[in-house]
N, C-alpha and C positions, 0 to 999 in steps of 0.2 A: 782454822776448822778444816778439815779433810772430810773427803768422803771415804767412807769405807764400804765397801761391794761384797755381795758375796755370791755366789752362783749356782742355780741348781739347773741342769741337763733333766730334760725331757722332751718326748717326741711329741712333735705335733700332730696333731690327728685332720686338720681339716688346712691347715696352711702347707702352701710349697716351696717355703721361702724361709731364711731366718727371719724368726720373729722375737723380739725381747720385749718381756715384761715386765716394767720395774717396780717393785713395792717398797713406798716410800715408806721411810720409819717418821715415829712422830718427832725428832732431833729433826728432820727436815722439814715436815709439812707446818711444825710450829714455828717455823723460821721468817720473821719479817720478810726474806726476799726468795718465799720457797715459790713462788710463779717461775722466778726468774731459774732457780738451781732446776726444776722439773724440766725448765726448756731446755736447757743446756745439757743436761742427760738424755732429753730424745732427742736433741740435736748430733748426738754421738753416737747413739744407740741406731738411729737414721744412716749415718753414716756404716756404719758394720750393718745394718739390715742390706743396704742397698750392693752391700762388695759380696755377700756371700747369696746362693739358692739355695743350698742344703735345706731339707726339711726338719727342720731343730726349732723347739720352743727352747728359750731362755729365761725364766724367771730370776729376778734381780732384786735382791733386798739391799735396799739403797737407804744408808743413815750417815750421819754426819757424827763425827768424833771432834774432842778438841786435841791441839797440839798436831805437830808436823811430822814427829815419825813413825805415823803407819804410811805412811802415800808412797808407794813405791816399795817396798815390803817387800821381800821373799825370802824362804829359807830352802834348802835341798840338801838330799843326803847323797853321799858316793858313797859305795860298796866294792870294793875291790877285791877278788880273790881270786887263788892262783888254782887252777887244777893239776 
């Protein structure tokens, strides 16, 4: 099982540092080890929060997915043109 994380950037109103708000999907909260998963995410989030002082709030949707081919995936487009 891998964790799929989606981010939404918003500006923080009262905070003066990076704030990460995890929003756990039922695929996480229904796990028998949900507390451990949430604690691991909170630890990782705290590492990022302590490294940045930007006034930003991240609302992150956290969901569990089956399989192993989603973790670490990325895609990009490279467009080249000549003037």
